[in-house]
C-alpha angles and dihedrals in degrees: 000000000000118000126187112216116197138161144175100029088162097197094315122103107187119210093232090055091052091046095051094042089053090063094058137083096231139007129217120197115192096201145264094103090150097196138049087220091067093048093048092048091050091050090048092049093050096045127206096300097064114068117221120208113196135175128192119257130204093264093050101097136172096335091059101052090113091059116092122242090222136020133200120190143139127241124181090347094306121117117229134195121190129193131156101227118035091203089070087072088069093056116119089231094056116100103223091193089080087072095055096100097025113117100181124038117193123195141153136179100111095073087224126113112242132174127174133163112204129166091349093308128113121221111194134181109176093199124233122313101180124052118016113242119209109303095335120121128231121253148154134186138238112211117200117198124188130159092350093306127109139208125191125209118192112218115204107203112230103167092094090055092050092051096044093066088071090076089066096041113128093207109113090221104059093175092054090048089050093051091049096045097041092058087071100033105036133040123230088256091055091048090049090052090049092052090048089053091053092049091048091054091044092053089056089060098254120154124246092250093051092048090050091048095047094047096038093240137140108268093224091058092050089049090054091053093047092047092053090048093051096043094046106050113209095014114151128223087256090053090052090050090053090048092052091051092050091048091049093052093047094043093235095129 
């Protein structure tokens, strides 16, 4: 069984995260989602066949009151416990006995990847996979479970680095350069997730420059996406992807 473990998306759902999560049998999110839009988009991307386990983080406010602060469940015969901030386990009000039979403990909050096996128990923080914090990198984890044993793979997310080079591209048509380059670097699913991210930010009233800055994208490319969305009422992210591909083939971008 393959499980995607993510945390601290902080209102940003990166296309590479969506793409990797879509290859797994279950997804665990250790909190600090920051927006119901992100949670809904993740659920939609995964579909009904991939279960999503989510706890509430400290930045998840009124909208997230229905989300639990902790979760206990079993997958492939292995007992899990999920909490956003590991320090909460040291609280006088926390009943430590709930951890007695838990074999894997998932947490987030620090934005730093951490993995430790102690006394037959795995402690795992996948790091942050949304907004970059200070000098810290972006990461998630893929947890493989088979016959009661587990293996953790740290995934360092590079898509943001690939996309950021567009800002320094000397091609006068940044969008055309993006379309050409992305065909080798990003899958259609990743591009679709990227377009969905731009539309989500746009619908919250953010400017083109802020969207480009938050998602580490070339501003001209973001402007192209927003223009298509405005001039084609009701168009979906998939429709915009198709439009970009047509424009690329015809050289009209």
